[in-house]
BASEFI-611357 format. One line per 10 residues: number of its first residue (from 1); for each residue x, y, z of C-alpha. Coordinates in steps of 0.02 Angstrom, whole numbers, plus 32768, in hexadecimal, padded with zeros to 4 digits. Each point is the difference from the previous one (the first is absolute). Layout:
N
NUM	X/Y/Z | ...
***
This chain:
107
1	D129/3FAF/9A39 | 802A/8089/7F85 | 80A2/8061/8001 | 8010/80BD/7FF7 | 7FDB/8003/7F46 | 7F4E/7FC2/801E | 7FD7/808D/807B | 7FAD/809A/7FB6 | 7FF6/80B4/803E | 808C/7FEB/8080
11	8094/803E/7F9A | 8052/806B/8086 | 7FFB/7F80/808E | 803B/7F78/7F8A | 808E/806E/7FC3 | 8037/801E/80B5 | 7FF4/7F48/802E | 805B/7FCA/7F63 | 808E/8079/8026 | 800C/7FB8/80B0
21	800D/7F51/7FB7 | 8082/8029/7F7D | 806A/8065/807A | 7FF8/7F79/8085 | 7FD2/8081/8085 | 7F60/7FB1/8040 | 7FC0/8042/80A7 | 7FD5/7F85/808A | 7F48/802D/7FF4 | 7F87/805D/7F90
31	7F52/8043/8023 | 7F85/8005/7F6F | 7F71/8079/8020 | 7F70/8046/7F9C | 7F49/7FEF/7FDE | 7FAE/7F56/7FF1 | 8010/7FAB/7F57 | 8095/8064/7FC1 | 8073/7F68/7FF3 | 8069/8009/809E
41	7FFD/7F45/801E | 8027/7FD6/7F4B | 8095/8077/7FF9 | 803E/7FC6/80AB | 7FF4/7F4A/7FCC | 805C/801F/7F5C | 8089/805D/8060 | 8010/7F77/8083 | 800B/7F7C/7F78 | 8086/8063/7FA4
51	8064/8014/80A1 | 7FFB/7F47/802A | 8000/7FB0/7F52 | 8083/7F7B/7FDF | 7FC6/7FD9/7F4F | 8052/8026/7F5A | 7FA1/80A1/7FDB | 8045/8051/809D | 80B0/7FE9/7FBD | 7FD6/8035/7F4E
61	7FA6/809E/8033 | 8078/8034/808C | 7F80/7FD8/8085 | 7F78/8075/7FC0 | 7F82/7F76/7FD9 | 7FD2/7F5B/804F | 7FF0/7F5C/7FA4 | 7F61/7FCE/805D | 8032/7F49/7FF8 | 808C/7FE6/807F
71	7FD6/7FC6/80B2 | 8010/80AF/804F | 7F8E/804C/7F7A | 7F7D/7F79/8018 | 8004/8011/80BE | 7FEA/80BC/7FF6 | 7F71/7FEF/7F84 | 7FAA/7F88/807B | 8026/8077/8092 | 806A/7F79/8055
81	80B1/8044/7FF5 | 804F/8010/80AD | 805D/80A1/7FD5 | 7F6D/805F/7FB6 | 7F83/804A/8079 | 7F62/805A/7FCB | 7FBA/8071/8085 | 7F49/8027/7FE8 | 7F9D/8086/8059 | 7F76/7FC7/8073
91	7F50/7FF8/7FBC | 7FBD/8079/8080 | 804D/8084/806F | 7FA5/7FBA/8099 | 8066/7F60/7FF2 | 809D/8069/7FF5 | 7FD4/8064/809B | 7FF2/7F5F/8065 | 80B3/7FD1/7FD8 | 8075/806F/8066
101	809D/7FDB/7F9C | 7FB2/8022/7F56 | 7FA6/809C/8039 | 80A8/8059/800A | 8023/7FDA/7F49 | 7F5A/803B/7FB9 | 7FD9/80BB/8004
***
């Protein structure tokens, strides 16, 4: 999984996320929104990996990049890390309307 340097046309979000990482002031949750295909999942995965990385690159770069090789990085890349949750929108609004608890969250 690529780090922030491999992501193109997302300079502002990456700058914000990098500053969160280097300052150590990471919020308990982030919501990545935008049109389909813009790179939300890629940026979110790179951020999650950088937050949880225990490899050598995390120490060398003050936590702004992930090594991609340590156990937490590999688990996140495989979508199997217990502390990283990806919330996806339902495929259709009719499925959402049937779920009373989710209907309150979706406008």
